[in-house]
C-alpha positions as a printed NumPy array, in Angstrom:
array([[ 10.419,   6.532,  11.173],
       [ 13.18 ,   5.287,   8.925],
       [ 13.636,   7.026,   5.58 ],
       [ 12.848,   3.858,   3.598],
       [  9.638,   3.396,   5.614],
       [  8.636,   6.98 ,   4.836],
       [  9.308,   6.464,   1.128],
       [  7.221,   3.274,   1.194],
       [  4.279,   5.145,   2.757],
       [  4.578,   7.93 ,   0.187],
       [  4.593,   5.497,  -2.728],
       [  1.744,   3.46 ,  -1.222],
       [ -0.394,   6.585,  -0.864],
       [  0.481,   7.749,  -4.362],
       [ -0.554,   4.36 ,  -5.729],
       [ -3.932,   4.509,  -3.998],
       [ -4.454,   8.006,  -5.405],
       [ -3.45 ,   6.876,  -8.915],
       [ -5.86 ,   3.922,  -8.828],
       [ -8.666,   6.03 ,  -7.325],
       [ -8.286,   8.722,  -9.987],
       [ -8.088,   6.143, -12.793],
       [-11.507,   4.927, -11.636],
       [-12.856,   8.502, -11.571],
       [-13.503,   8.343,  -7.842],
       [-13.191,  11.272,  -5.469],
       [-11.753,  10.79 ,  -2.002],
       [-15.27 ,  11.216,  -0.678],
       [-16.66 ,   8.498,  -2.948],
       [-13.889,   6.089,  -1.962],
       [-14.35 ,   6.858,   1.72 ],
       [-18.083,   6.242,   1.47 ],
       [-17.629,   2.994,  -0.448],
       [-14.968,   1.792,   2.013],
       [-16.956,   3.015,   5.027],
       [-14.019,   4.947,   6.455],
       [-13.66 ,   8.666,   7.235],
       [-12.795,  10.867,   4.259],
       [ -9.938,  12.511,   6.131],
       [ -8.377,   9.07 ,   6.589],
       [ -8.218,   8.55 ,   2.816],
       [ -6.495,  11.907,   2.424],
       [ -4.03 ,  11.207,   5.203],
       [ -3.147,   7.802,   3.72 ],
       [ -2.674,   9.289,   0.25 ],
       [ -0.451,  12.042,   1.673],
       [  1.547,   9.492,   3.725],
       [  0.635,  11.251,   6.955],
       [ -0.411,   7.973,   8.574],
       [  0.23 ,   4.289,   8.263],
       [ -2.923,   2.211,   8.084],
       [ -4.202,  -1.157,   9.201],
       [ -4.606,  -4.249,   7.085],
       [ -8.336,  -4.034,   7.721],
       [ -8.441,  -0.554,   6.187],
       [ -6.293,  -1.676,   3.252],
       [ -8.772,  -4.492,   2.643],
       [-11.722,  -2.062,   2.791],
       [-10.026,   0.31 ,   0.329],
       [ -9.228,  -2.516,  -2.091],
       [-12.781,  -3.825,  -1.867],
       [-14.17 ,  -0.338,  -2.52 ],
       [-11.851,  -0.038,  -5.541],
       [-12.944,  -3.528,  -6.7  ],
       [ -9.352,  -4.753,  -6.842],
       [ -7.28 ,  -7.41 ,  -5.129],
       [ -5.509,  -5.893,  -2.091],
       [ -2.169,  -6.977,  -3.6  ],
       [ -2.605,  -4.391,  -6.358],
       [ -2.291,  -1.623,  -3.776],
       [  1.309,  -2.746,  -3.292],
       [  2.279,  -2.937,  -6.96 ],
       [  4.654,  -0.004,  -7.207],
       [  8.41 ,   0.542,  -7.292],
       [  9.569,  -0.018,  -3.726],
       [ 13.135,   1.128,  -4.264],
       [ 14.302,   3.906,  -1.988],
       [ 16.476,   5.597,  -4.559]])
């Protein structure tokens, strides 16, 4: 994996975590609401895995936000 791809995954996961915490949701609550395994939420937030568009949609729906908001973060690699 390229360094800039790794940084993107890290920032994406951090953004999900930030939004989840701002809504006072645990990983377990988000996983249940999104109907995905709890360990998958953790792995996405820690940038251990890339995820599918379907899962991104489920997470956004569970967070009651537009999926685009999951990508609103500084994407610079510096």
